[in-house]
Legacy VTK file of the C-alpha trace (Angstrom):
# vtk DataFile Version 3.0
C-alpha trace
ASCII
DATASET POLYDATA
POINTS 284 float
137.235 20.166 -8.753
137.978 22.890 -6.557
141.658 23.069 -5.292
141.514 22.443 -1.741
141.637 26.364 -0.273
138.669 27.640 -2.701
136.759 24.260 -1.136
137.405 25.759 2.109
136.462 29.567 1.312
133.375 27.880 -0.253
132.220 26.255 2.666
132.611 28.843 4.856
130.552 31.394 2.398
128.057 28.271 2.654
128.176 28.496 6.439
127.492 32.071 6.035
124.515 32.364 3.794
122.810 29.329 5.720
123.027 30.519 9.112
120.525 33.412 9.399
121.928 36.587 11.360
125.879 35.427 11.568
126.992 38.878 9.928
124.096 40.568 10.715
124.345 39.835 14.508
120.685 38.724 14.790
119.775 37.395 18.067
116.426 35.347 19.434
113.837 37.699 20.749
112.928 34.909 22.643
115.796 34.190 24.643
116.118 38.238 24.719
112.649 37.815 26.751
114.018 34.810 28.772
117.161 36.834 30.058
115.446 39.987 30.670
112.575 37.904 32.854
115.448 35.441 34.570
112.431 32.849 33.590
112.004 29.961 31.548
108.512 29.026 30.691
107.575 25.209 29.685
104.622 23.713 29.469
104.199 20.017 30.002
101.258 17.229 29.482
99.702 17.100 32.766
98.620 13.270 32.137
101.292 11.564 30.926
103.949 10.246 33.331
106.510 9.757 33.891
106.979 12.771 31.215
106.047 15.107 34.221
104.434 13.088 37.414
101.816 15.319 40.062
103.751 15.331 43.603
106.537 13.153 42.417
108.771 11.043 44.719
112.085 12.860 45.573
114.578 13.369 42.503
112.304 11.972 39.931
109.921 14.948 38.887
109.735 13.485 35.261
111.978 13.351 32.343
110.384 16.158 30.454
110.811 18.381 34.120
114.291 17.461 33.980
115.075 18.427 30.704
113.541 21.849 31.232
115.714 21.983 34.040
118.681 21.010 32.312
118.213 23.852 29.761
117.158 26.459 32.665
120.578 25.737 34.638
122.037 26.056 30.899
120.196 29.471 30.521
120.859 30.567 34.310
117.180 31.390 34.747
114.452 30.257 36.829
111.949 27.675 35.562
108.720 28.122 35.296
106.382 24.384 34.738
102.543 24.713 33.050
100.587 21.515 32.908
98.318 21.429 30.560
96.189 19.294 28.486
96.052 18.995 25.023
98.360 19.764 21.975
95.825 22.800 21.108
96.792 24.299 24.590
100.292 23.909 24.265
99.955 25.360 20.939
97.723 28.478 22.031
100.515 29.655 25.049
103.002 29.230 22.541
101.686 31.731 20.081
100.434 33.923 22.762
104.447 34.157 24.715
102.590 32.368 27.699
105.132 29.576 27.444
108.359 29.681 25.625
108.553 25.813 25.003
106.221 22.804 25.135
108.074 19.956 26.381
105.296 17.264 26.631
105.962 14.419 25.028
104.849 15.720 21.795
105.219 13.693 18.641
105.676 16.061 15.599
103.622 15.874 12.257
102.555 17.774 9.279
99.150 18.417 10.703
101.034 19.955 13.949
103.414 21.697 11.985
101.082 24.256 10.832
100.740 25.769 14.112
104.402 25.107 16.101
107.822 24.750 14.929
109.639 21.405 15.989
112.899 20.979 17.081
114.849 17.865 16.284
113.738 14.835 18.138
114.833 14.248 21.621
113.141 10.509 21.702
112.258 8.107 19.080
108.820 5.931 19.806
106.896 3.682 17.743
103.483 2.561 17.935
103.246 -0.403 20.786
101.180 -2.775 22.218
99.849 -4.732 25.325
98.016 -7.880 23.782
96.016 -10.302 25.414
98.212 -13.324 25.282
94.957 -15.470 24.655
94.283 -14.172 21.224
97.959 -15.356 20.450
98.516 -18.340 18.847
100.336 -20.823 21.330
104.128 -21.567 20.860
104.721 -25.229 19.114
104.990 -27.455 22.004
107.995 -29.588 22.732
110.329 -26.890 20.885
112.450 -24.458 22.079
111.708 -20.994 20.617
114.340 -19.058 20.077
112.568 -15.868 17.815
110.242 -14.003 19.472
107.208 -14.408 17.200
105.519 -11.343 17.415
108.394 -8.442 17.910
106.420 -5.491 16.391
102.890 -4.617 15.438
103.341 -5.865 11.623
103.952 -9.118 12.829
100.192 -9.531 13.882
98.584 -8.623 10.565
98.107 -12.386 9.948
96.125 -13.066 12.946
92.516 -13.028 12.958
90.101 -11.756 15.033
92.429 -9.288 16.999
90.409 -6.160 18.057
92.101 -3.026 18.947
91.257 0.004 21.564
93.633 3.388 20.951
93.394 6.994 21.522
91.313 9.102 19.010
93.023 10.957 16.238
96.430 9.939 17.692
99.248 8.998 15.321
98.810 5.307 16.590
95.056 5.393 15.698
96.044 6.941 11.774
99.078 3.949 11.823
96.243 0.754 12.921
93.631 2.313 10.020
96.463 2.308 7.482
98.337 -1.190 8.719
94.866 -2.926 9.762
92.335 -1.728 7.629
89.477 -4.653 8.021
90.099 -5.469 11.661
88.385 -3.764 14.339
89.771 -0.727 15.816
87.666 1.412 18.985
88.826 4.542 19.458
88.477 6.642 22.671
89.129 10.138 24.663
91.887 9.345 26.777
94.462 6.144 26.826
93.212 5.374 30.272
89.643 4.387 28.807
91.042 2.721 25.474
93.466 0.669 28.380
90.304 -0.170 30.568
88.739 -2.090 27.579
91.541 -4.206 27.213
91.428 -5.000 30.907
87.707 -5.513 30.730
88.145 -7.785 27.877
86.081 -5.791 25.349
89.349 -5.953 22.794
92.246 -8.071 22.457
94.726 -5.238 22.079
95.273 -1.763 23.181
97.580 0.449 21.106
100.053 3.541 22.319
103.442 4.567 22.022
106.364 2.688 23.219
107.241 4.689 25.908
103.441 4.772 27.234
103.357 0.915 27.199
106.765 0.922 28.866
105.862 3.132 32.028
102.476 0.765 32.170
105.228 -2.190 32.773
107.366 -0.141 35.698
103.899 0.894 37.290
102.446 -2.485 37.056
104.500 -5.414 36.352
101.817 -8.102 36.887
100.314 -6.861 33.303
103.421 -8.879 31.710
101.223 -12.192 32.952
97.996 -11.781 30.839
99.281 -9.208 28.062
102.278 -9.813 25.893
104.022 -5.901 25.070
104.935 -5.678 21.707
107.339 -2.852 21.246
109.393 -3.376 18.168
109.722 -0.474 15.326
106.746 -0.295 12.869
107.640 3.750 12.292
109.637 6.222 13.661
107.562 8.950 15.618
109.376 12.009 16.989
108.962 13.371 19.947
110.457 17.078 20.334
109.978 20.238 21.947
107.546 22.725 20.046
108.201 26.386 20.037
106.062 29.482 18.441
106.579 30.035 14.932
108.693 32.960 14.806
111.980 32.629 16.053
114.631 30.435 13.998
117.426 31.596 16.069
116.210 30.226 19.204
114.712 26.954 17.289
118.559 26.562 16.167
119.498 27.098 19.667
116.974 24.005 21.065
118.747 22.312 18.486
122.320 22.339 19.978
120.911 22.005 23.448
119.057 18.459 22.564
122.578 17.762 20.141
124.418 17.894 23.050
122.282 16.244 25.662
122.339 13.240 23.004
126.316 13.340 22.999
126.802 13.497 26.418
124.710 10.745 27.018
121.826 12.581 29.181
119.395 11.664 27.056
119.833 7.733 27.399
120.732 8.567 31.303
116.989 9.732 31.214
115.628 6.880 29.571
117.438 4.354 31.602
115.995 6.320 35.068
112.249 6.501 33.987
111.824 3.663 31.263
114.008 0.897 33.036
112.977 1.046 36.489
110.140 1.955 38.422
111.710 4.395 41.287
109.818 7.009 39.921
106.234 5.319 40.432
104.586 6.500 43.699
103.552 3.694 46.555
99.843 4.114 47.433
LINES 1 285
284 0 1 2 3 4 5 6 7 8 9 10 11 12 13 14 15 16 17 18 19 20 21 22 23 24 25 26 27 28 29 30 31 32 33 34 35 36 37 38 39 40 41 42 43 44 45 46 47 48 49 50 51 52 53 54 55 56 57 58 59 60 61 62 63 64 65 66 67 68 69 70 71 72 73 74 75 76 77 78 79 80 81 82 83 84 85 86 87 88 89 90 91 92 93 94 95 96 97 98 99 100 101 102 103 104 105 106 107 108 109 110 111 112 113 114 115 116 117 118 119 120 121 122 123 124 125 126 127 128 129 130 131 132 133 134 135 136 137 138 139 140 141 142 143 144 145 146 147 148 149 150 151 152 153 154 155 156 157 158 159 160 161 162 163 164 165 166 167 168 169 170 171 172 173 174 175 176 177 178 179 180 181 182 183 184 185 186 187 188 189 190 191 192 193 194 195 196 197 198 199 200 201 202 203 204 205 206 207 208 209 210 211 212 213 214 215 216 217 218 219 220 221 222 223 224 225 226 227 228 229 230 231 232 233 234 235 236 237 238 239 240 241 242 243 244 245 246 247 248 249 250 251 252 253 254 255 256 257 258 259 260 261 262 263 264 265 266 267 268 269 270 271 272 273 274 275 276 277 278 279 280 281 282 283
């Protein structure tokens, strides 16, 4: 084993080798552009409240918008928000340099990594569901139930006859294919269309990410009367920021920013604000 003083020198040397630009003084061209223009441009998901909320209630612009505001404040620049609809649109805007970050409730994946870099996750989601209570076996009569029978989607594997609706070509769609190969799975172009099939009793369960399900329950608490929310973790889906594949220094900068938001409790505050309260829900 190396002496203590040599181990310390070795750690410093390893740090220098692993951190690009430590000796060369390299800077991030993306950060230089942001500071030069005095504007941070961020794309968000146009149809994914409460990550982004169109015409929001006061002080509730959306979770991703608040993260973008925090980063712009940290950089001491103005913020420009661009709502987009698809991952491909986000990736194209990043590649052209029209945006610097996509904060859009995006789950990272190997396929998407071909087009963009992903930061460390700022949220961890999982495939979840709303299940028609009539499709589930009744609880034993005359007994006090102390254990929830259906904690996550895997608990449905032994229930026959359950059919599912899901957003087409999503990570949740792939999960259903793998976990329930013999089940009826119907895919749709939007989550709204998939949810509508559940409400029309054309399927027994609607599958989406856990944050989407929690948001639905905040918008309409009456859903619990007919549908059981199943939110337990079956796999980790990492919700991350996306950026163009050309600026490692910027990636390091964002990762440190995310780390600090977690350390200081800011991320948890936002989770509580948007997923444990309905104050963001617009009244009709």
